[in-house]
PDB file of N, CA, C and O in Angstrom:
ATOM      1  N   MET A   1     -20.993 -51.662 -65.015  1.00  0.00           N
ATOM      2  CA  MET A   1     -20.842 -50.720 -63.328  1.00  0.00           C
ATOM      3  C   MET A   1     -20.695 -52.244 -61.999  1.00  0.00           C
ATOM      4  O   MET A   1     -20.967 -53.421 -61.763  1.00  0.00           O
ATOM      5  N   THR A   2     -19.886 -50.680 -61.399  1.00  0.00           N
ATOM      6  CA  THR A   2     -19.171 -52.375 -60.677  1.00  0.00           C
ATOM      7  C   THR A   2     -20.331 -53.284 -59.271  1.00  0.00           C
ATOM      8  O   THR A   2     -21.548 -53.398 -59.123  1.00  0.00           O
ATOM      9  N   ALA A   3     -19.522 -53.593 -58.762  1.00  0.00           N
ATOM     10  CA  ALA A   3     -20.547 -54.430 -57.660  1.00  0.00           C
ATOM     11  C   ALA A   3     -20.485 -53.816 -56.424  1.00  0.00           C
ATOM     12  O   ALA A   3     -21.022 -54.317 -55.435  1.00  0.00           O
ATOM     13  N   GLU A   4     -19.544 -52.207 -56.380  1.00  0.00           N
ATOM     14  CA  GLU A   4     -19.859 -51.557 -55.658  1.00  0.00           C
ATOM     15  C   GLU A   4     -21.981 -50.080 -55.917  1.00  0.00           C
ATOM     16  O   GLU A   4     -23.018 -49.603 -55.454  1.00  0.00           O
ATOM     17  N   ASN A   5     -20.779 -50.293 -57.280  1.00  0.00           N
ATOM     18  CA  ASN A   5     -22.840 -49.308 -57.176  1.00  0.00           C
ATOM     19  C   ASN A   5     -23.978 -49.578 -57.309  1.00  0.00           C
ATOM     20  O   ASN A   5     -25.034 -48.945 -57.325  1.00  0.00           O
ATOM     21  N   LYS A   6     -23.555 -51.036 -57.451  1.00  0.00           N
ATOM     22  CA  LYS A   6     -25.120 -51.902 -57.515  1.00  0.00           C
ATOM     23  C   LYS A   6     -25.739 -51.801 -56.618  1.00  0.00           C
ATOM     24  O   LYS A   6     -26.948 -52.032 -56.651  1.00  0.00           O
ATOM     25  N   THR A   7     -24.982 -51.349 -55.319  1.00  0.00           N
ATOM     26  CA  THR A   7     -25.305 -51.497 -53.882  1.00  0.00           C
ATOM     27  C   THR A   7     -26.189 -50.318 -54.199  1.00  0.00           C
ATOM     28  O   THR A   7     -27.397 -50.352 -54.434  1.00  0.00           O
ATOM     29  N   ASP A   8     -25.409 -49.294 -54.168  1.00  0.00           N
ATOM     30  CA  ASP A   8     -26.234 -47.718 -54.063  1.00  0.00           C
ATOM     31  C   ASP A   8     -27.103 -47.572 -55.400  1.00  0.00           C
ATOM     32  O   ASP A   8     -27.044 -46.396 -55.759  1.00  0.00           O
ATOM     33  N   GLU A   9     -27.707 -48.163 -56.068  1.00  0.00           N
ATOM     34  CA  GLU A   9     -28.673 -47.822 -56.868  1.00  0.00           C
ATOM     35  C   GLU A   9     -29.834 -48.970 -55.952  1.00  0.00           C
ATOM     36  O   GLU A   9     -29.875 -49.956 -55.216  1.00  0.00           O
ATOM     37  N   TYR A  10     -30.860 -47.698 -56.844  1.00  0.00           N
ATOM     38  CA  TYR A  10     -32.345 -47.787 -55.947  1.00  0.00           C
ATOM     39  C   TYR A  10     -33.300 -48.729 -57.307  1.00  0.00           C
ATOM     40  O   TYR A  10     -33.490 -48.947 -58.503  1.00  0.00           O
ATOM     41  N   ILE A  11     -33.558 -48.935 -56.215  1.00  0.00           N
ATOM     42  CA  ILE A  11     -35.177 -50.073 -57.018  1.00  0.00           C
ATOM     43  C   ILE A  11     -36.110 -49.682 -56.640  1.00  0.00           C
ATOM     44  O   ILE A  11     -36.132 -49.297 -55.471  1.00  0.00           O
ATOM     45  N   LYS A  12     -37.218 -49.609 -57.394  1.00  0.00           N
ATOM     46  CA  LYS A  12     -38.964 -49.650 -56.392  1.00  0.00           C
ATOM     47  C   LYS A  12     -39.529 -50.932 -55.764  1.00  0.00           C
ATOM     48  O   LYS A  12     -38.581 -51.671 -55.500  1.00  0.00           O
ATOM     49  N   LEU A  13     -39.980 -51.144 -55.632  1.00  0.00           N
ATOM     50  CA  LEU A  13     -40.153 -51.991 -54.360  1.00  0.00           C
ATOM     51  C   LEU A  13     -42.496 -51.971 -54.041  1.00  0.00           C
ATOM     52  O   LEU A  13     -43.161 -51.256 -53.291  1.00  0.00           O
ATOM     53  N   ARG A  14     -42.905 -52.986 -54.932  1.00  0.00           N
ATOM     54  CA  ARG A  14     -44.262 -52.502 -54.590  1.00  0.00           C
ATOM     55  C   ARG A  14     -44.678 -53.139 -53.245  1.00  0.00           C
ATOM     56  O   ARG A  14     -44.887 -54.350 -53.162  1.00  0.00           O
ATOM     57  N   VAL A  15     -44.802 -52.236 -52.116  1.00  0.00           N
ATOM     58  CA  VAL A  15     -45.274 -53.527 -51.056  1.00  0.00           C
ATOM     59  C   VAL A  15     -47.186 -54.019 -51.447  1.00  0.00           C
ATOM     60  O   VAL A  15     -47.485 -53.437 -52.489  1.00  0.00           O
ATOM     61  N   VAL A  16     -48.116 -54.660 -51.040  1.00  0.00           N
ATOM     62  CA  VAL A  16     -49.537 -55.063 -51.966  1.00  0.00           C
ATOM     63  C   VAL A  16     -49.868 -55.960 -50.013  1.00  0.00           C
ATOM     64  O   VAL A  16     -49.448 -57.003 -49.512  1.00  0.00           O
ATOM     65  N   GLY A  17     -50.892 -54.728 -49.445  1.00  0.00           N
ATOM     66  CA  GLY A  17     -51.929 -56.079 -48.713  1.00  0.00           C
ATOM     67  C   GLY A  17     -52.818 -57.073 -48.733  1.00  0.00           C
ATOM     68  O   GLY A  17     -53.635 -57.400 -49.594  1.00  0.00           O
ATOM     69  N   GLN A  18     -52.555 -57.533 -47.641  1.00  0.00           N
ATOM     70  CA  GLN A  18     -54.184 -58.543 -47.887  1.00  0.00           C
ATOM     71  C   GLN A  18     -55.376 -57.717 -48.711  1.00  0.00           C
ATOM     72  O   GLN A  18     -55.905 -58.152 -49.734  1.00  0.00           O
ATOM     73  N   ASP A  19     -55.662 -56.598 -48.152  1.00  0.00           N
ATOM     74  CA  ASP A  19     -56.846 -55.564 -49.143  1.00  0.00           C
ATOM     75  C   ASP A  19     -56.539 -55.258 -51.034  1.00  0.00           C
ATOM     76  O   ASP A  19     -57.272 -54.744 -51.879  1.00  0.00           O
ATOM     77  N   ASN A  20     -55.283 -55.781 -51.126  1.00  0.00           N
ATOM     78  CA  ASN A  20     -54.694 -55.655 -52.431  1.00  0.00           C
ATOM     79  C   ASN A  20     -54.794 -54.121 -52.436  1.00  0.00           C
ATOM     80  O   ASN A  20     -55.362 -53.561 -53.373  1.00  0.00           O
ATOM     81  N   SER A  21     -54.007 -53.091 -50.934  1.00  0.00           N
ATOM     82  CA  SER A  21     -54.063 -51.443 -51.264  1.00  0.00           C
ATOM     83  C   SER A  21     -52.575 -51.802 -51.858  1.00  0.00           C
ATOM     84  O   SER A  21     -52.184 -52.916 -51.508  1.00  0.00           O
ATOM     85  N   GLU A  22     -51.500 -50.917 -52.855  1.00  0.00           N
ATOM     86  CA  GLU A  22     -50.245 -50.828 -52.708  1.00  0.00           C
ATOM     87  C   GLU A  22     -49.921 -49.475 -52.187  1.00  0.00           C
ATOM     88  O   GLU A  22     -50.643 -48.494 -52.008  1.00  0.00           O
ATOM     89  N   VAL A  23     -48.294 -49.725 -51.933  1.00  0.00           N
ATOM     90  CA  VAL A  23     -47.743 -49.030 -51.141  1.00  0.00           C
ATOM     91  C   VAL A  23     -46.522 -49.572 -51.750  1.00  0.00           C
ATOM     92  O   VAL A  23     -46.235 -50.768 -51.802  1.00  0.00           O
ATOM     93  N   HIS A  24     -45.336 -47.900 -52.534  1.00  0.00           N
ATOM     94  CA  HIS A  24     -44.806 -48.632 -53.517  1.00  0.00           C
ATOM     95  C   HIS A  24     -43.610 -47.300 -53.055  1.00  0.00           C
ATOM     96  O   HIS A  24     -43.643 -46.083 -52.872  1.00  0.00           O
ATOM     97  N   PHE A  25     -42.365 -48.675 -53.004  1.00  0.00           N
ATOM     98  CA  PHE A  25     -41.368 -47.345 -52.232  1.00  0.00           C
ATOM     99  C   PHE A  25     -39.819 -47.389 -52.962  1.00  0.00           C
ATOM    100  O   PHE A  25     -39.363 -48.349 -53.583  1.00  0.00           O
ATOM    101  N   LYS A  26     -39.430 -46.637 -52.818  1.00  0.00           N
ATOM    102  CA  LYS A  26     -37.122 -46.522 -53.795  1.00  0.00           C
ATOM    103  C   LYS A  26     -36.803 -46.918 -52.623  1.00  0.00           C
ATOM    104  O   LYS A  26     -37.090 -46.383 -51.553  1.00  0.00           O
ATOM    105  N   VAL A  27     -36.448 -47.478 -52.734  1.00  0.00           N
ATOM    106  CA  VAL A  27     -34.736 -48.345 -51.738  1.00  0.00           C
ATOM    107  C   VAL A  27     -33.921 -48.639 -52.238  1.00  0.00           C
ATOM    108  O   VAL A  27     -34.144 -49.354 -53.215  1.00  0.00           O
ATOM    109  N   LYS A  28     -32.112 -48.218 -51.843  1.00  0.00           N
ATOM    110  CA  LYS A  28     -31.085 -48.329 -52.234  1.00  0.00           C
ATOM    111  C   LYS A  28     -31.142 -50.055 -51.765  1.00  0.00           C
ATOM    112  O   LYS A  28     -31.761 -50.464 -50.783  1.00  0.00           O
ATOM    113  N   MET A  29     -30.228 -51.047 -52.857  1.00  0.00           N
ATOM    114  CA  MET A  29     -30.262 -52.492 -52.566  1.00  0.00           C
ATOM    115  C   MET A  29     -29.584 -52.855 -51.270  1.00  0.00           C
ATOM    116  O   MET A  29     -29.402 -54.030 -50.948  1.00  0.00           O
ATOM    117  N   SER A  30     -29.144 -51.645 -50.396  1.00  0.00           N
ATOM    118  CA  SER A  30     -28.238 -51.972 -49.834  1.00  0.00           C
ATOM    119  C   SER A  30     -29.199 -51.744 -48.405  1.00  0.00           C
ATOM    120  O   SER A  30     -28.917 -52.093 -47.258  1.00  0.00           O
ATOM    121  N   THR A  31     -30.245 -51.141 -48.827  1.00  0.00           N
ATOM    122  CA  THR A  31     -31.033 -50.810 -47.610  1.00  0.00           C
ATOM    123  C   THR A  31     -32.118 -52.008 -46.845  1.00  0.00           C
ATOM    124  O   THR A  31     -33.013 -52.570 -47.476  1.00  0.00           O
ATOM    125  N   SER A  32     -31.855 -52.233 -45.509  1.00  0.00           N
ATOM    126  CA  SER A  32     -32.230 -53.118 -44.519  1.00  0.00           C
ATOM    127  C   SER A  32     -33.577 -53.367 -44.885  1.00  0.00           C
ATOM    128  O   SER A  32     -33.735 -52.747 -45.937  1.00  0.00           O
ATOM    129  N   MET A  33     -34.692 -53.973 -44.566  1.00  0.00           N
ATOM    130  CA  MET A  33     -35.499 -54.457 -45.152  1.00  0.00           C
ATOM    131  C   MET A  33     -36.488 -53.783 -44.271  1.00  0.00           C
ATOM    132  O   MET A  33     -37.379 -53.032 -44.669  1.00  0.00           O
ATOM    133  N   GLY A  34     -36.116 -54.312 -42.316  1.00  0.00           N
ATOM    134  CA  GLY A  34     -36.280 -53.565 -41.718  1.00  0.00           C
ATOM    135  C   GLY A  34     -37.167 -52.134 -41.229  1.00  0.00           C
ATOM    136  O   GLY A  34     -37.804 -51.603 -40.319  1.00  0.00           O
ATOM    137  N   LYS A  35     -36.730 -52.019 -42.400  1.00  0.00           N
ATOM    138  CA  LYS A  35     -35.896 -49.726 -42.676  1.00  0.00           C
ATOM    139  C   LYS A  35     -38.076 -49.492 -43.076  1.00  0.00           C
ATOM    140  O   LYS A  35     -39.012 -48.896 -42.541  1.00  0.00           O
ATOM    141  N   LEU A  36     -37.925 -50.160 -43.977  1.00  0.00           N
ATOM    142  CA  LEU A  36     -38.890 -51.008 -45.333  1.00  0.00           C
ATOM    143  C   LEU A  36     -40.603 -51.114 -43.807  1.00  0.00           C
ATOM    144  O   LEU A  36     -41.327 -50.299 -43.235  1.00  0.00           O
ATOM    145  N   LYS A  37     -40.430 -52.592 -43.835  1.00  0.00           N
ATOM    146  CA  LYS A  37     -41.423 -53.070 -42.484  1.00  0.00           C
ATOM    147  C   LYS A  37     -41.697 -51.341 -42.153  1.00  0.00           C
ATOM    148  O   LYS A  37     -42.036 -50.583 -43.062  1.00  0.00           O
ATOM    149  N   LYS A  38     -41.493 -50.863 -40.717  1.00  0.00           N
ATOM    150  CA  LYS A  38     -41.791 -50.240 -40.300  1.00  0.00           C
ATOM    151  C   LYS A  38     -41.991 -48.749 -40.877  1.00  0.00           C
ATOM    152  O   LYS A  38     -42.475 -47.933 -40.092  1.00  0.00           O
ATOM    153  N   SER A  39     -41.732 -48.410 -41.900  1.00  0.00           N
ATOM    154  CA  SER A  39     -42.224 -47.280 -43.214  1.00  0.00           C
ATOM    155  C   SER A  39     -43.762 -47.783 -42.742  1.00  0.00           C
ATOM    156  O   SER A  39     -44.559 -47.343 -41.914  1.00  0.00           O
ATOM    157  N   TYR A  40     -43.784 -48.794 -43.572  1.00  0.00           N
ATOM    158  CA  TYR A  40     -45.358 -49.380 -43.597  1.00  0.00           C
ATOM    159  C   TYR A  40     -46.418 -49.724 -43.397  1.00  0.00           C
ATOM    160  O   TYR A  40     -47.448 -50.048 -43.988  1.00  0.00           O
ATOM    161  N   ALA A  41     -45.670 -49.505 -41.608  1.00  0.00           N
ATOM    162  CA  ALA A  41     -46.783 -49.869 -41.359  1.00  0.00           C
ATOM    163  C   ALA A  41     -46.842 -49.162 -40.126  1.00  0.00           C
ATOM    164  O   ALA A  41     -47.258 -49.889 -39.225  1.00  0.00           O
ATOM    165  N   GLU A  42     -46.485 -47.621 -39.645  1.00  0.00           N
ATOM    166  CA  GLU A  42     -46.537 -46.691 -39.928  1.00  0.00           C
ATOM    167  C   GLU A  42     -47.344 -45.855 -40.822  1.00  0.00           C
ATOM    168  O   GLU A  42     -47.857 -44.832 -40.371  1.00  0.00           O
ATOM    169  N   ARG A  43     -47.552 -46.298 -42.421  1.00  0.00           N
ATOM    170  CA  ARG A  43     -48.529 -45.359 -43.171  1.00  0.00           C
ATOM    171  C   ARG A  43     -49.247 -45.931 -42.861  1.00  0.00           C
ATOM    172  O   ARG A  43     -50.091 -45.125 -42.470  1.00  0.00           O
ATOM    173  N   GLN A  44     -49.711 -47.117 -42.676  1.00  0.00           N
ATOM    174  CA  GLN A  44     -50.710 -48.076 -41.972  1.00  0.00           C
ATOM    175  C   GLN A  44     -51.344 -47.736 -41.197  1.00  0.00           C
ATOM    176  O   GLN A  44     -52.571 -47.646 -41.178  1.00  0.00           O
ATOM    177  N   GLY A  45     -50.302 -47.400 -40.138  1.00  0.00           N
ATOM    178  CA  GLY A  45     -51.207 -47.038 -38.819  1.00  0.00           C
ATOM    179  C   GLY A  45     -51.198 -48.202 -37.899  1.00  0.00           C
ATOM    180  O   GLY A  45     -52.244 -48.401 -37.280  1.00  0.00           O
ATOM    181  N   VAL A  46     -50.155 -49.038 -37.694  1.00  0.00           N
ATOM    182  CA  VAL A  46     -50.429 -50.353 -37.091  1.00  0.00           C
ATOM    183  C   VAL A  46     -48.978 -50.883 -36.741  1.00  0.00           C
ATOM    184  O   VAL A  46     -47.968 -50.702 -37.421  1.00  0.00           O
ATOM    185  N   GLY A  47     -49.043 -51.336 -35.957  1.00  0.00           N
ATOM    186  CA  GLY A  47     -47.699 -52.328 -35.481  1.00  0.00           C
ATOM    187  C   GLY A  47     -46.935 -52.912 -36.558  1.00  0.00           C
ATOM    188  O   GLY A  47     -47.253 -53.282 -37.688  1.00  0.00           O
ATOM    189  N   VAL A  48     -46.016 -52.903 -36.019  1.00  0.00           N
ATOM    190  CA  VAL A  48     -44.847 -53.761 -37.321  1.00  0.00           C
ATOM    191  C   VAL A  48     -44.946 -55.201 -36.811  1.00  0.00           C
ATOM    192  O   VAL A  48     -44.525 -56.121 -37.512  1.00  0.00           O
ATOM    193  N   ALA A  49     -45.531 -55.439 -35.520  1.00  0.00           N
ATOM    194  CA  ALA A  49     -45.210 -56.736 -35.176  1.00  0.00           C
ATOM    195  C   ALA A  49     -46.811 -57.762 -35.727  1.00  0.00           C
ATOM    196  O   ALA A  49     -46.959 -58.984 -35.690  1.00  0.00           O
ATOM    197  N   THR A  50     -47.747 -56.742 -36.176  1.00  0.00           N
ATOM    198  CA  THR A  50     -48.446 -57.615 -36.404  1.00  0.00           C
ATOM    199  C   THR A  50     -48.931 -57.598 -38.149  1.00  0.00           C
ATOM    200  O   THR A  50     -49.917 -57.901 -38.820  1.00  0.00           O
ATOM    201  N   LEU A  51     -47.543 -57.036 -38.354  1.00  0.00           N
ATOM    202  CA  LEU A  51     -47.473 -58.008 -39.739  1.00  0.00           C
ATOM    203  C   LEU A  51     -46.559 -58.650 -40.292  1.00  0.00           C
ATOM    204  O   LEU A  51     -45.383 -58.507 -39.959  1.00  0.00           O
ATOM    205  N   ARG A  52     -47.030 -59.632 -41.423  1.00  0.00           N
ATOM    206  CA  ARG A  52     -45.707 -60.111 -41.934  1.00  0.00           C
ATOM    207  C   ARG A  52     -45.081 -60.384 -42.991  1.00  0.00           C
ATOM    208  O   ARG A  52     -45.233 -61.559 -43.325  1.00  0.00           O
ATOM    209  N   PHE A  53     -44.359 -59.709 -43.739  1.00  0.00           N
ATOM    210  CA  PHE A  53     -44.101 -59.555 -45.112  1.00  0.00           C
ATOM    211  C   PHE A  53     -43.307 -60.485 -45.336  1.00  0.00           C
ATOM    212  O   PHE A  53     -42.345 -60.893 -44.686  1.00  0.00           O
ATOM    213  N   LEU A  54     -44.041 -61.023 -46.923  1.00  0.00           N
ATOM    214  CA  LEU A  54     -43.398 -61.944 -48.507  1.00  0.00           C
ATOM    215  C   LEU A  54     -43.152 -62.046 -49.574  1.00  0.00           C
ATOM    216  O   LEU A  54     -43.819 -61.920 -50.601  1.00  0.00           O
ATOM    217  N   PHE A  55     -41.618 -62.415 -49.272  1.00  0.00           N
ATOM    218  CA  PHE A  55     -41.209 -62.324 -50.677  1.00  0.00           C
ATOM    219  C   PHE A  55     -41.018 -63.190 -52.088  1.00  0.00           C
ATOM    220  O   PHE A  55     -40.092 -62.610 -52.655  1.00  0.00           O
ATOM    221  N   ASP A  56     -41.216 -63.702 -52.475  1.00  0.00           N
ATOM    222  CA  ASP A  56     -41.081 -65.002 -53.232  1.00  0.00           C
ATOM    223  C   ASP A  56     -41.413 -66.372 -52.020  1.00  0.00           C
ATOM    224  O   ASP A  56     -40.752 -67.405 -51.919  1.00  0.00           O
ATOM    225  N   GLY A  57     -42.997 -65.861 -50.953  1.00  0.00           N
ATOM    226  CA  GLY A  57     -43.058 -67.152 -50.713  1.00  0.00           C
ATOM    227  C   GLY A  57     -42.197 -66.339 -49.221  1.00  0.00           C
ATOM    228  O   GLY A  57     -42.477 -66.889 -48.156  1.00  0.00           O
ATOM    229  N   LYS A  58     -41.704 -65.727 -49.172  1.00  0.00           N
ATOM    230  CA  LYS A  58     -40.535 -66.253 -47.799  1.00  0.00           C
ATOM    231  C   LYS A  58     -40.542 -65.783 -47.073  1.00  0.00           C
ATOM    232  O   LYS A  58     -39.486 -66.319 -46.737  1.00  0.00           O
ATOM    233  N   ARG A  59     -40.881 -64.657 -45.691  1.00  0.00           N
ATOM    234  CA  ARG A  59     -40.776 -64.693 -44.965  1.00  0.00           C
ATOM    235  C   ARG A  59     -39.096 -63.583 -44.921  1.00  0.00           C
ATOM    236  O   ARG A  59     -37.973 -64.078 -45.019  1.00  0.00           O
ATOM    237  N   ILE A  60     -39.405 -61.950 -44.739  1.00  0.00           N
ATOM    238  CA  ILE A  60     -38.427 -61.601 -44.706  1.00  0.00           C
ATOM    239  C   ILE A  60     -37.932 -61.070 -43.804  1.00  0.00           C
ATOM    240  O   ILE A  60     -38.619 -60.233 -43.218  1.00  0.00           O
ATOM    241  N   ASN A  61     -36.942 -61.259 -43.462  1.00  0.00           N
ATOM    242  CA  ASN A  61     -36.229 -60.777 -42.249  1.00  0.00           C
ATOM    243  C   ASN A  61     -35.404 -58.810 -42.071  1.00  0.00           C
ATOM    244  O   ASN A  61     -34.815 -58.471 -43.097  1.00  0.00           O
ATOM    245  N   ASP A  62     -35.402 -57.808 -40.990  1.00  0.00           N
ATOM    246  CA  ASP A  62     -35.133 -56.704 -41.028  1.00  0.00           C
ATOM    247  C   ASP A  62     -34.559 -56.562 -41.593  1.00  0.00           C
ATOM    248  O   ASP A  62     -34.624 -55.740 -42.508  1.00  0.00           O
ATOM    249  N   ASP A  63     -32.878 -57.978 -41.111  1.00  0.00           N
ATOM    250  CA  ASP A  63     -32.155 -58.076 -41.560  1.00  0.00           C
ATOM    251  C   ASP A  63     -31.184 -57.342 -42.705  1.00  0.00           C
ATOM    252  O   ASP A  63     -30.380 -56.410 -42.662  1.00  0.00           O
ATOM    253  N   GLU A  64     -31.762 -58.406 -43.945  1.00  0.00           N
ATOM    254  CA  GLU A  64     -31.464 -58.101 -44.945  1.00  0.00           C
ATOM    255  C   GLU A  64     -32.575 -57.694 -46.220  1.00  0.00           C
ATOM    256  O   GLU A  64     -33.792 -57.645 -46.397  1.00  0.00           O
ATOM    257  N   SER A  65     -31.319 -57.444 -46.960  1.00  0.00           N
ATOM    258  CA  SER A  65     -31.295 -55.865 -48.521  1.00  0.00           C
ATOM    259  C   SER A  65     -32.110 -56.391 -49.203  1.00  0.00           C
ATOM    260  O   SER A  65     -32.261 -57.609 -49.102  1.00  0.00           O
ATOM    261  N   PRO A  66     -32.798 -55.723 -50.003  1.00  0.00           N
ATOM    262  CA  PRO A  66     -33.287 -56.189 -51.495  1.00  0.00           C
ATOM    263  C   PRO A  66     -32.005 -57.003 -51.660  1.00  0.00           C
ATOM    264  O   PRO A  66     -31.934 -58.225 -51.530  1.00  0.00           O
ATOM    265  N   LYS A  67     -30.650 -55.887 -52.067  1.00  0.00           N
ATOM    266  CA  LYS A  67     -30.098 -56.708 -52.517  1.00  0.00           C
ATOM    267  C   LYS A  67     -29.300 -59.074 -52.341  1.00  0.00           C
ATOM    268  O   LYS A  67     -28.764 -59.968 -52.994  1.00  0.00           O
ATOM    269  N   GLN A  68     -29.842 -58.757 -51.034  1.00  0.00           N
ATOM    270  CA  GLN A  68     -29.553 -60.288 -50.446  1.00  0.00           C
ATOM    271  C   GLN A  68     -30.603 -60.548 -50.658  1.00  0.00           C
ATOM    272  O   GLN A  68     -30.519 -61.776 -50.674  1.00  0.00           O
ATOM    273  N   LEU A  69     -32.091 -60.212 -50.940  1.00  0.00           N
ATOM    274  CA  LEU A  69     -33.203 -61.230 -51.171  1.00  0.00           C
ATOM    275  C   LEU A  69     -32.272 -61.658 -53.375  1.00  0.00           C
ATOM    276  O   LEU A  69     -32.184 -62.819 -53.775  1.00  0.00           O
ATOM    277  N   ASP A  70     -31.944 -60.817 -53.984  1.00  0.00           N
ATOM    278  CA  ASP A  70     -32.158 -60.889 -55.570  1.00  0.00           C
ATOM    279  C   ASP A  70     -33.038 -60.004 -56.146  1.00  0.00           C
ATOM    280  O   ASP A  70     -33.211 -59.928 -57.362  1.00  0.00           O
ATOM    281  N   MET A  71     -33.700 -59.216 -55.182  1.00  0.00           N
ATOM    282  CA  MET A  71     -35.461 -58.638 -55.597  1.00  0.00           C
ATOM    283  C   MET A  71     -34.563 -57.271 -57.309  1.00  0.00           C
ATOM    284  O   MET A  71     -33.353 -57.048 -57.356  1.00  0.00           O
ATOM    285  N   GLU A  72     -35.331 -56.824 -58.102  1.00  0.00           N
ATOM    286  CA  GLU A  72     -35.148 -56.194 -59.222  1.00  0.00           C
ATOM    287  C   GLU A  72     -35.982 -55.209 -59.155  1.00  0.00           C
ATOM    288  O   GLU A  72     -36.984 -55.481 -58.494  1.00  0.00           O
ATOM    289  N   ASP A  73     -35.957 -54.467 -59.466  1.00  0.00           N
ATOM    290  CA  ASP A  73     -36.497 -53.275 -59.520  1.00  0.00           C
ATOM    291  C   ASP A  73     -38.440 -53.636 -60.289  1.00  0.00           C
ATOM    292  O   ASP A  73     -38.647 -54.406 -61.227  1.00  0.00           O
ATOM    293  N   ASN A  74     -39.539 -52.834 -59.546  1.00  0.00           N
ATOM    294  CA  ASN A  74     -40.877 -53.943 -59.556  1.00  0.00           C
ATOM    295  C   ASN A  74     -40.795 -54.564 -58.733  1.00  0.00           C
ATOM    296  O   ASN A  74     -41.481 -54.047 -57.851  1.00  0.00           O
ATOM    297  N   ASP A  75     -40.229 -55.700 -58.283  1.00  0.00           N
ATOM    298  CA  ASP A  75     -40.657 -56.250 -57.289  1.00  0.00           C
ATOM    299  C   ASP A  75     -41.909 -56.079 -56.654  1.00  0.00           C
ATOM    300  O   ASP A  75     -42.295 -54.933 -56.422  1.00  0.00           O
ATOM    301  N   THR A  76     -42.817 -57.369 -56.242  1.00  0.00           N
ATOM    302  CA  THR A  76     -43.892 -57.055 -55.614  1.00  0.00           C
ATOM    303  C   THR A  76     -43.619 -58.080 -53.649  1.00  0.00           C
ATOM    304  O   THR A  76     -43.264 -59.253 -53.536  1.00  0.00           O
ATOM    305  N   ILE A  77     -43.919 -57.164 -52.541  1.00  0.00           N
ATOM    306  CA  ILE A  77     -43.679 -57.481 -51.002  1.00  0.00           C
ATOM    307  C   ILE A  77     -45.721 -58.254 -50.633  1.00  0.00           C
ATOM    308  O   ILE A  77     -46.206 -57.557 -49.743  1.00  0.00           O
ATOM    309  N   GLU A  78     -46.111 -58.676 -50.812  1.00  0.00           N
ATOM    310  CA  GLU A  78     -46.915 -59.354 -49.847  1.00  0.00           C
ATOM    311  C   GLU A  78     -46.745 -59.218 -48.688  1.00  0.00           C
ATOM    312  O   GLU A  78     -45.729 -59.596 -48.105  1.00  0.00           O
ATOM    313  N   VAL A  79     -48.296 -58.316 -47.834  1.00  0.00           N
ATOM    314  CA  VAL A  79     -47.796 -57.741 -46.372  1.00  0.00           C
ATOM    315  C   VAL A  79     -49.942 -59.527 -45.457  1.00  0.00           C
ATOM    316  O   VAL A  79     -51.095 -59.885 -45.696  1.00  0.00           O
ATOM    317  N   TYR A  80     -48.658 -59.741 -44.447  1.00  0.00           N
ATOM    318  CA  TYR A  80     -50.176 -60.125 -44.527  1.00  0.00           C
ATOM    319  C   TYR A  80     -50.461 -60.405 -42.763  1.00  0.00           C
ATOM    320  O   TYR A  80     -49.788 -61.248 -42.169  1.00  0.00           O
ATOM    321  N   GLN A  81     -51.404 -59.684 -42.139  1.00  0.00           N
ATOM    322  CA  GLN A  81     -51.721 -59.648 -41.080  1.00  0.00           C
ATOM    323  C   GLN A  81     -50.980 -60.718 -40.196  1.00  0.00           C
ATOM    324  O   GLN A  81     -51.012 -61.922 -40.449  1.00  0.00           O
ATOM    325  N   GLU A  82     -50.205 -60.069 -38.967  1.00  0.00           N
ATOM    326  CA  GLU A  82     -50.601 -61.686 -38.250  1.00  0.00           C
ATOM    327  C   GLU A  82     -51.173 -62.332 -37.248  1.00  0.00           C
ATOM    328  O   GLU A  82     -51.429 -61.812 -36.162  1.00  0.00           O
ATOM    329  N   GLN A  83     -51.486 -63.913 -37.665  1.00  0.00           N
ATOM    330  CA  GLN A  83     -52.057 -64.333 -36.763  1.00  0.00           C
ATOM    331  C   GLN A  83     -52.016 -64.258 -35.812  1.00  0.00           C
ATOM    332  O   GLN A  83     -50.920 -63.767 -35.541  1.00  0.00           O
ATOM    333  N   VAL A  84     -52.974 -64.582 -34.307  1.00  0.00           N
ATOM    334  CA  VAL A  84     -53.125 -64.725 -33.593  1.00  0.00           C
ATOM    335  C   VAL A  84     -53.659 -65.981 -32.791  1.00  0.00           C
ATOM    336  O   VAL A  84     -53.856 -67.113 -33.235  1.00  0.00           O
ATOM    337  N   GLY A  85     -53.769 -65.707 -32.040  1.00  0.00           N
ATOM    338  CA  GLY A  85     -54.236 -67.344 -31.269  1.00  0.00           C
ATOM    339  C   GLY A  85     -53.669 -69.246 -31.797  1.00  0.00           C
ATOM    340  O   GLY A  85     -52.551 -69.589 -32.181  1.00  0.00           O
ATOM    341  N   GLY A  86     -54.607 -69.907 -31.657  1.00  0.00           N
ATOM    342  CA  GLY A  86     -54.002 -70.995 -31.755  1.00  0.00           C
ATOM    343  C   GLY A  86     -55.863 -72.141 -31.492  1.00  0.00           C
ATOM    344  O   GLY A  86     -56.991 -71.711 -31.253  1.00  0.00           O
ATOM    345  N   CYS A  87     -55.310 -73.799 -31.711  1.00  0.00           N
ATOM    346  CA  CYS A  87     -56.255 -73.940 -30.748  1.00  0.00           C
ATOM    347  C   CYS A  87     -56.738 -74.946 -29.980  1.00  0.00           C
ATOM    348  O   CYS A  87     -55.813 -75.069 -29.177  1.00  0.00           O
ATOM    349  N   TYR A  88     -57.320 -75.521 -29.762  1.00  0.00           N
ATOM    350  CA  TYR A  88     -57.740 -75.627 -27.780  1.00  0.00           C
ATOM    351  C   TYR A  88     -57.631 -77.200 -28.284  1.00  0.00           C
ATOM    352  O   TYR A  88     -57.800 -78.118 -27.482  1.00  0.00           O
TER     353      TYR A  88
END
């Protein structure tokens, strides 16, 4: 398989929320993660800005792709509510 074909390849990703609910996505290796994040937020009925998406413990940026993140088929993305507030 050439590097070009690798970018067009689809993988399945599991997005797991804090309540352990799972949403499955089939995405191209070249898809921006911002699209996945927006789609997940819409399905959950919340604003994307209220969520944090992590892969291997690192925050996922909107402009990154599964290929850039070295994701593989059936990898898991964790989603957390953004913490608001602070100390007094």
